[in-house]
N, C-alpha and C positions, 0 to 999 in steps of 0.2 A: 503493500499499500505504501502511497506518497501523499505525504502532508506537506501542509507548510505553516508556517508563522509568520504572518504579517508583524508582529512586535516580539521584544520580549520584554523581560522586564529585571532590572539591575539588582545587583547584590542590596543594595535602600529603598529598593520596593517602587525606583524610575521604572518611567515606561520608557521604551529602547525603539524606536520605530522603525522596521526595515524600509528598505527600497526596493525598489521594481520584483517582487520575491517570486509574482505569480512568473513572469518572463524567463527570472533565473530557473526557478524550480521547470519549467515546461521546458527550456531548451538542458537541463541536465535530466530530464528524463528523456527526451531525444534522446540526446548522447548515451543512457544506460537502453537504449530499445537495439540502437544500432551496434553496439557489443555486444548485444545477448544474442540478435540474430547473425552475430560478426564468427562466435562461437557455437552457428551449426544448432541453436536455441531457436525456440520459436517465440511469441509474448500476443497476448489480447489484452488490449487496454479497457474497461469499463468504467465510465465515465457519469454515470446517471446521477440525474440531482433531486434530492438532497443525500450527500454519501454521512450527512454532520450526523446519526444513527453511530456511527462507526467510534465516534469518540466513547460511547459511551462503553460501547460495547470490550473497547480497549484502554479502555481509563483514559482516556488522552487529557494532556491539557485545556484547558476553553480556549487560548492563546494558538491552537494547530488546530489548521482544517485541511480535513480530506481532499484532497483532488483529483485522487483516480486510484485504483486496482487494479495491479498489474498483476496477471499470472503468466508465467511461463515454464516452459520444459523441452524436452525433448518432444518433434513430430512423430504422428504415428506415422508405421514405415511405408502406409498405405496413402499416406495425408496428401491431396489435392491443393495447389493452390490456382482461383480464380485466375484467366488470362486478362491483365485489366492489361489495356492501350493507353498510351498518355497522347498529351497532344501535343506536336512539336512543336518547336522554339516557335519557333515561325505567328505561329497562331497566336501566343501567351503574351509575347513579349514584341517590344519595338525597338531594335539598336539603332542605334547615330553612329 
């Protein structure tokens, strides 16, 4: 499971604001997924909203927010991946 922390608490009880948390966690999660796939594993993300029930189940702090569940493992021997085509670069970008 992937959580974020929008802020922290200092030793004297003051709130410490963290910046760009969602973007940073998103980039880190993308890197983790790429590494998992590079290692020969597969992954599946689950991003249903709300995921706040996980805080109660896992006993997380109120400052921690669940973003996604990331399941990973080895693919089945007969697993099939759908053939997905991508648009050519010329259709999605203008190069100057």
